[in-house]
C-alpha positions as CSV (number, residue, x, y, z in Angstrom):
1,X,0.4,-18.5,-4.4
2,X,0.8,-21.5,-2.2
3,X,1.0,-20.9,1.6
4,X,2.9,-23.0,4.2
5,X,3.3,-23.0,8.0
6,X,-0.2,-21.9,8.8
7,X,-0.6,-20.5,12.4
8,X,-3.8,-20.6,14.4
9,X,-6.9,-20.7,12.2
10,X,-9.3,-17.7,12.8
11,X,-12.9,-17.1,11.9
12,X,-14.7,-14.0,10.6
13,X,-15.7,-12.8,14.0
14,X,-12.1,-12.8,15.2
15,X,-11.0,-11.0,12.0
16,X,-13.6,-8.3,12.5
17,X,-12.6,-7.9,16.1
18,X,-9.1,-7.0,14.9
19,X,-10.5,-4.6,12.3
20,X,-12.5,-2.9,15.0
21,X,-9.6,-2.6,17.5
22,X,-7.4,-1.1,14.7
23,X,-10.3,1.0,13.4
24,X,-9.7,-0.2,9.8
25,X,-11.6,-2.2,7.2
26,X,-9.3,-4.5,5.2
27,X,-10.1,-5.3,1.6
28,X,-12.2,-8.4,1.1
29,X,-9.4,-10.2,-0.9
30,X,-7.0,-9.7,2.0
31,X,-9.6,-10.9,4.5
32,X,-10.1,-14.1,2.6
33,X,-6.3,-14.7,2.4
34,X,-6.0,-14.2,6.1
35,X,-9.0,-16.4,6.9
36,X,-7.5,-19.2,4.8
37,X,-3.8,-18.7,5.6
38,X,-3.5,-16.8,9.0
39,X,0.2,-16.2,9.8
40,X,1.4,-18.5,7.0
41,X,4.4,-18.0,4.8
42,X,4.3,-18.1,1.0
43,X,6.1,-21.2,-0.3
44,X,8.1,-19.0,-2.7
45,X,9.0,-15.8,-0.9
46,X,10.2,-13.9,-4.0
47,X,7.6,-12.7,-6.5
48,X,7.4,-10.1,-9.3
49,X,4.9,-7.3,-9.5
50,X,3.9,-5.2,-12.4
51,X,6.5,-2.5,-11.5
52,X,9.2,-4.4,-9.7
53,X,11.0,-7.8,-9.7
54,X,11.9,-10.0,-6.8
55,X,9.8,-8.5,-4.1
56,X,10.0,-10.4,-0.8
57,X,7.0,-11.6,1.4
58,X,8.2,-13.5,4.4
59,X,4.8,-14.2,6.2
60,X,1.4,-12.8,7.0
61,X,1.0,-11.3,10.4
62,X,-1.2,-13.5,12.5
63,X,-4.7,-12.2,13.4
64,X,-4.9,-14.6,16.4
65,X,-4.3,-12.7,19.6
66,X,-2.8,-15.9,21.1
67,X,0.0,-16.1,18.5
68,X,3.3,-14.5,19.2
69,X,3.9,-11.3,17.2
70,X,0.3,-11.0,16.1
71,X,-0.9,-7.9,14.2
72,X,-2.0,-6.2,17.4
73,X,1.3,-6.7,19.2
74,X,3.2,-5.4,16.1
75,X,0.8,-2.4,15.8
76,X,1.3,-1.5,19.5
77,X,5.1,-1.8,19.0
78,X,5.1,0.6,16.0
79,X,2.1,2.8,16.4
80,X,4.0,5.8,17.8
81,X,6.0,6.0,14.6
82,X,2.8,6.8,12.5
83,X,1.3,10.2,12.0
84,X,-2.5,9.3,12.2
85,X,-4.3,12.4,11.0
């Protein structure tokens, strides 16, 4: 997949700080995609999966705390909607 409109580049330390603040560990494949394409959009937003056709991916949430609508901002906006058992 080709990515366009990359936002602020981040490093592993910044990525791990986000994981720690969210108390999660993201899969290595996802981490590598974010480190290379933080906040970017796929050139082609529609894609097919094994079970469905024409799925939509608009963009990756940015892991840079300085970017608008970064993953922490979005999490804080929606966190009360989750049941975290």
